[in-house]
SESE-685923 format. One record per residue (C-alpha): x, y, z; residue number from 1; chain. Coordinates in steps of 0.05 Angstrom, whole numbers, plus 5000, padded with zeros to 4 digits. Layout:
<pts>
PT     X     Y     Z    n  chain
PT     X     Y     Z  NUM      A
...
</pts>
This chain:
<pts>
PT     X     Y     Z    n  chain
PT  5000  5000  5000    1      A
PT  5056  5048  5017    2      A
PT  5089  5035  4949    3      A
PT  5024  5043  4911    4      A
PT  5008  5108  4947    5      A
PT  5077  5136  4931    6      A
PT  5070  5115  4857    7      A
PT  5003  5149  4852    8      A
PT  5030  5213  4883    9      A
PT  5091  5213  4837   10      A
PT  5045  5205  4776   11      A
PT  5002  5262  4800   12      A
PT  5063  5307  4809   13      A
PT  5086  5292  4738   14      A
PT  5017  5305  4708   15      A
PT  5007  5369  4748   16      A
PT  5076  5395  4728   17      A
PT  5064  5380  4655   18      A
PT  4997  5416  4657   19      A
PT  5023  5478  4693   20      A
PT  5089  5486  4658   21      A
PT  5072  5463  4587   22      A
PT  4998  5479  4580   23      A
PT  4998  5544  4619   24      A
PT  5066  5567  4593   25      A
PT  5090  5600  4658   26      A
PT  5158  5603  4692   27      A
PT  5177  5545  4739   28      A
PT  5185  5589  4801   29      A
PT  5115  5618  4789   30      A
PT  5087  5547  4790   31      A
PT  5112  5529  4860   32      A
PT  5051  5552  4899   33      A
PT  5001  5524  4849   34      A
PT  5036  5456  4848   35      A
PT  5039  5453  4924   36      A
PT  4964  5469  4929   37      A
PT  4944  5418  4876   38      A
PT  4987  5363  4905   39      A
PT  4957  5375  4974   40      A
PT  4887  5368  4944   41      A
PT  4905  5303  4910   42      A
PT  4938  5276  4973   43      A
PT  4874  5289  5011   44      A
PT  4834  5253  4959   45      A
PT  4875  5188  4962   46      A
PT  4896  5191  5035   47      A
PT  4900  5123  5069   48      A
PT  4888  5129  5143   49      A
PT  4923  5063  5156   50      A
PT  4990  5091  5132   51      A
PT  5029  5122  5190   52      A
PT  5052  5194  5182   53      A
PT  5123  5218  5195   54      A
PT  5124  5226  5271   55      A
PT  5176  5254  5319   56      A
PT  5153  5236  5389   57      A
PT  5081  5259  5388   58      A
PT  5092  5312  5335   59      A
PT  5070  5299  5263   60      A
PT  5112  5330  5208   61      A
PT  5063  5333  5149   62      A
PT  5096  5387  5107   63      A
PT  5121  5363  5040   64      A
PT  5189  5395  5052   65      A
PT  5209  5340  5102   66      A
PT  5199  5287  5049   67      A
PT  5250  5316  5000   68      A
PT  5313  5291  5033   69      A
PT  5338  5230  4994   70      A
PT  5296  5245  4932   71      A
PT  5332  5250  4865   72      A
PT  5335  5308  4816   73      A
PT  5285  5275  4768   74      A
PT  5232  5278  4822   75      A
PT  5250  5350  4838   76      A
PT  5247  5371  4765   77      A
PT  5181  5335  4756   78      A
PT  5151  5372  4816   79      A
PT  5176  5444  4807   80      A
PT  5217  5448  4744   81      A
PT  5286  5478  4732   82      A
PT  5316  5523  4786   83      A
PT  5334  5596  4773   84      A
PT  5406  5580  4790   85      A
PT  5452  5522  4809   86      A
PT  5504  5546  4860   87      A
PT  5563  5505  4881   88      A
PT  5572  5501  4957   89      A
PT  5636  5492  4997   90      A
PT  5611  5425  5024   91      A
PT  5608  5384  4960   92      A
PT  5535  5393  4942   93      A
PT  5504  5441  4893   94      A
PT  5447  5487  4913   95      A
PT  5387  5487  4867   96      A
PT  5353  5554  4880   97      A
PT  5279  5569  4872   98      A
PT  5245  5634  4890   99      A
PT  5189  5681  4872  100      A
PT  5232  5738  4902  101      A
PT  5178  5757  4952  102      A
PT  5144  5703  4993  103      A
PT  5180  5638  4975  104      A
PT  5253  5620  4976  105      A
PT  5281  5550  4977  106      A
PT  5349  5518  4963  107      A
PT  5357  5443  4952  108      A
PT  5428  5416  4964  109      A
PT  5443  5362  4912  110      A
PT  5499  5311  4921  111      A
PT  5507  5251  4875  112      A
PT  5438  5265  4846  113      A
PT  5405  5263  4915  114      A
PT  5377  5318  4959  115      A
PT  5418  5320  5023  116      A
PT  5398  5388  5052  117      A
PT  5344  5441  5044  118      A
PT  5342  5514  5066  119      A
PT  5275  5550  5062  120      A
PT  5244  5616  5082  121      A
PT  5185  5660  5062  122      A
PT  5115  5665  5091  123      A
PT  5086  5619  5037  124      A
PT  5133  5560  5048  125      A
PT  5096  5498  5073  126      A
PT  5132  5469  5133  127      A
PT  5075  5438  5174  128      A
PT  5067  5432  5233  129      A
PT  5109  5495  5236  130      A
PT  5103  5561  5198  131      A
PT  5150  5618  5183  132      A
PT  5131  5673  5233  133      A
PT  5111  5624  5288  134      A
PT  5134  5646  5357  135      A
PT  5194  5615  5392  136      A
PT  5150  5592  5449  137      A
PT  5101  5556  5404  138      A
PT  5156  5521  5364  139      A
PT  5192  5502  5428  140      A
PT  5128  5473  5456  141      A
PT  5118  5433  5392  142      A
PT  5190  5407  5387  143      A
PT  5220  5412  5457  144      A
PT  5289  5441  5443  145      A
PT  5349  5409  5478  146      A
PT  5420  5435  5487  147      A
PT  5449  5368  5466  148      A
PT  5428  5329  5404  149      A
PT  5458  5261  5387  150      A
PT  5474  5227  5321  151      A
PT  5496  5154  5315  152      A
PT  5530  5127  5253  153      A
PT  5549  5054  5255  154      A
PT  5594  5048  5316  155      A
PT  5609  5123  5318  156      A
PT  5572  5171  5364  157      A
PT  5566  5246  5359  158      A
PT  5535  5297  5407  159      A
PT  5522  5367  5383  160      A
PT  5526  5417  5441  161      A
PT  5486  5481  5436  162      A
PT  5505  5542  5478  163      A
PT  5456  5596  5500  164      A
PT  5462  5635  5435  165      A
PT  5450  5572  5394  166      A
PT  5388  5556  5435  167      A
PT  5361  5626  5426  168      A
PT  5378  5636  5352  169      A
PT  5387  5568  5318  170      A
PT  5363  5508  5358  171      A
PT  5372  5438  5329  172      A
PT  5321  5382  5328  173      A
PT  5330  5309  5308  174      A
PT  5276  5287  5259  175      A
PT  5301  5216  5249  176      A
PT  5369  5186  5265  177      A
PT  5396  5213  5199  178      A
PT  5354  5276  5189  179      A
PT  5362  5341  5228  180      A
PT  5322  5406  5230  181      A
PT  5357  5472  5244  182      A
PT  5311  5530  5261  183      A
PT  5334  5602  5252  184      A
PT  5296  5653  5296  185      A
PT  5291  5728  5291  186      A
PT  5307  5746  5363  187      A
PT  5279  5817  5354  188      A
PT  5210  5792  5337  189      A
PT  5217  5724  5372  190      A
PT  5192  5690  5309  191      A
PT  5215  5633  5264  192      A
PT  5253  5663  5205  193      A
PT  5277  5603  5165  194      A
PT  5292  5529  5170  195      A
PT  5347  5482  5146  196      A
PT  5340  5406  5138  197      A
PT  5402  5364  5131  198      A
PT  5428  5293  5136  199      A
PT  5473  5274  5194  200      A
PT  5533  5271  5147  201      A
PT  5521  5343  5123  202      A
PT  5513  5366  5195  203      A
PT  5580  5334  5211  204      A
PT  5613  5368  5151  205      A
PT  5587  5437  5171  206      A
PT  5594  5429  5247  207      A
PT  5556  5493  5266  208      A
PT  5555  5474  5340  209      A
PT  5602  5448  5392  210      A
PT  5616  5374  5383  211      A
PT  5634  5315  5428  212      A
PT  5645  5250  5391  213      A
PT  5672  5180  5390  214      A
PT  5693  5158  5321  215      A
PT  5718  5194  5259  216      A
PT  5698  5260  5227  217      A
PT  5688  5269  5152  218      A
PT  5748  5300  5117  219      A
PT  5743  5373  5099  220      A
PT  5733  5388  5025  221      A
PT  5791  5424  4991  222      A
PT  5768  5471  4936  223      A
PT  5809  5497  4878  224      A
PT  5812  5571  4863  225      A
PT  5762  5563  4806  226      A
PT  5714  5524  4851  227      A
PT  5719  5578  4905  228      A
PT  5701  5631  4853  229      A
PT  5637  5592  4836  230      A
PT  5620  5583  4910  231      A
PT  5632  5657  4923  232      A
PT  5589  5679  4864  233      A
PT  5532  5634  4887  234      A
PT  5535  5660  4958  235      A
PT  5534  5732  4934  236      A
PT  5470  5718  4894  237      A
PT  5439  5681  4953  238      A
PT  5453  5739  5001  239      A
PT  5422  5787  4951  240      A
PT  5360  5744  4942  241      A
PT  5351  5731  5017  242      A
PT  5360  5805  5033  243      A
PT  5302  5822  4989  244      A
PT  5260  5764  5016  245      A
PT  5270  5791  5086  246      A
PT  5257  5863  5065  247      A
PT  5191  5841  5033  248      A
PT  5173  5807  5099  249      A
PT  5181  5874  5134  250      A
PT  5146  5913  5078  251      A
PT  5209  5947  5053  252      A
PT  5224  5961  4980  253      A
PT  5268  5912  4943  254      A
PT  5340  5931  4929  255      A
PT  5372  5934  4860  256      A
PT  5437  5896  4847  257      A
PT  5498  5942  4835  258      A
PT  5558  5911  4800  259      A
PT  5609  5964  4816  260      A
PT  5591  5964  4890  261      A
PT  5594  5888  4890  262      A
PT  5666  5893  4868  263      A
PT  5681  5942  4925  264      A
PT  5649  5894  4974  265      A
PT  5688  5834  4946  266      A
PT  5755  5869  4951  267      A
PT  5741  5886  5025  268      A
PT  5722  5813  5040  269      A
PT  5785  5789  5004  270      A
PT  5829  5839  5041  271      A
PT  5801  5818  5109  272      A
PT  5811  5744  5093  273      A
PT  5882  5751  5065  274      A
PT  5906  5798  5120  275      A
PT  5871  5764  5178  276      A
PT  5830  5821  5206  277      A
PT  5756  5836  5214  278      A
PT  5735  5909  5211  279      A
PT  5697  5961  5171  280      A
PT  5763  5997  5164  281      A
PT  5819  5972  5120  282      A
PT  5889  5966  5149  283      A
PT  5907  6032  5114  284      A
PT  5850  6067  5151  285      A
PT  5802  6070  5093  286      A
PT  5728  6062  5109  287      A
PT  5669  6050  5064  288      A
PT  5668  6122  5041  289      A
PT  5740  6119  5017  290      A
PT  5730  6052  4983  291      A
PT  5668  6077  4946  292      A
PT  5701  6143  4927  293      A
PT  5761  6106  4899  294      A
PT  5714  6072  4849  295      A
PT  5676  6136  4833  296      A
PT  5610  6109  4860  297      A
PT  5555  6162  4861  298      A
PT  5508  6158  4921  299      A
PT  5471  6198  4974  300      A
PT  5480  6150  5033  301      A
PT  5515  6084  5044  302      A
PT  5520  6029  5096  303      A
PT  5559  5964  5105  304      A
PT  5549  5896  5137  305      A
PT  5607  5848  5146  306      A
PT  5611  5777  5173  307      A
PT  5661  5721  5176  308      A
PT  5664  5645  5187  309      A
PT  5590  5631  5180  310      A
PT  5581  5564  5146  311      A
PT  5547  5595  5085  312      A
PT  5506  5653  5058  313      A
PT  5439  5637  5091  314      A
PT  5473  5631  5159  315      A
PT  5508  5698  5149  316      A
PT  5443  5733  5131  317      A
PT  5407  5704  5191  318      A
PT  5466  5728  5234  319      A
PT  5459  5799  5207  320      A
PT  5384  5797  5221  321      A
PT  5399  5783  5294  322      A
PT  5450  5839  5304  323      A
PT  5420  5908  5318  324      A
PT  5467  5950  5274  325      A
PT  5468  5900  5217  326      A
PT  5393  5892  5220  327      A
PT  5384  5967  5214  328      A
PT  5424  5967  5149  329      A
PT  5387  5905  5124  330      A
PT  5319  5938  5134  331      A
PT  5336  6011  5122  332      A
PT  5279  6048  5088  333      A
PT  5321  6093  5045  334      A
PT  5370  6044  5013  335      A
PT  5357  6030  4939  336      A
PT  5417  5989  4916  337      A
PT  5461  5932  4942  338      A
PT  5528  5903  4924  339      A
PT  5551  5838  4956  340      A
PT  5622  5810  4957  341      A
PT  5643  5743  4986  342      A
PT  5713  5715  4990  343      A
PT  5717  5645  5021  344      A
PT  5678  5653  5086  345      A
PT  5683  5729  5091  346      A
PT  5620  5767  5073  347      A
PT  5608  5841  5057  348      A
PT  5544  5878  5039  349      A
PT  5548  5950  5015  350      A
PT  5481  5987  5014  351      A
PT  5469  6052  4976  352      A
PT  5417  6105  4969  353      A
PT  5428  6127  4897  354      A
PT  5401  6189  4861  355      A
PT  5350  6176  4807  356      A
</pts>
């Protein structure tokens, strides 16, 4: 019965996708919401009450997003079509990025043709029994956060240790023995901002928390210069997209990409990384004003966010959202343009108010 139900659902997904994308002639990212709604309707029509749902303790995770881990790219393409971009990550997988630029943003991490991680945000993302914007207290009641989360792999044992900041900003929940849910909270509104699903192996590769373990750790991936350039470009685009998704959430105008300012931001990130410092001021004393003037950038006002050593672009953006000064720049009413520069794990955003 389980196999038959899965086969029926897969067939429905393929038919729905063909109808929406081919018959209606719309862009793949515009079809996400319609597909999700239609699949939910069909699931309800063929639901078999005898088939157990995915359960963690007493909590039922019904959102389709939790079922994507382990699926292949053919299934993903059949469901929601081609991504707007494919961004190489520094952890071996490639992000397939889907967004409507306002209320939905999702990245699927693909490794060896399988989905091994998902990052999602936006008020229209379906993550039942949770929802973007849910309060910390309600999510904690639902999931019961703990400051230690274990993962067992054959004879190896790993315990992720969360400090007070982790518990407040990015608690971790075990879904199954090999699936983990990381929750990013906006500590200014006390609401759920985004989620990340990942396999245990991906969690070990990223190691965003303290770790006590017995066994071996996966080897770090060494990237070539060309691979780093691809990773950096992808993270720059992700930061830009996520910034506008967050601004839309707070009813702020979208920002326009600015190439010249992106180069200024990149050079500052590169300088910080290569000279081992972290500051808004270069070692020669130049600040943002001097760096922009040197490139003859015309503007009325400017601001800068910097970050370092976050595991990737989504984590850096969520970090900025939870820092008062960085948040102010991220959500500033008057900014019109944005340039982003990433070098390895150093991140710079340069915001501008430009004359029209």
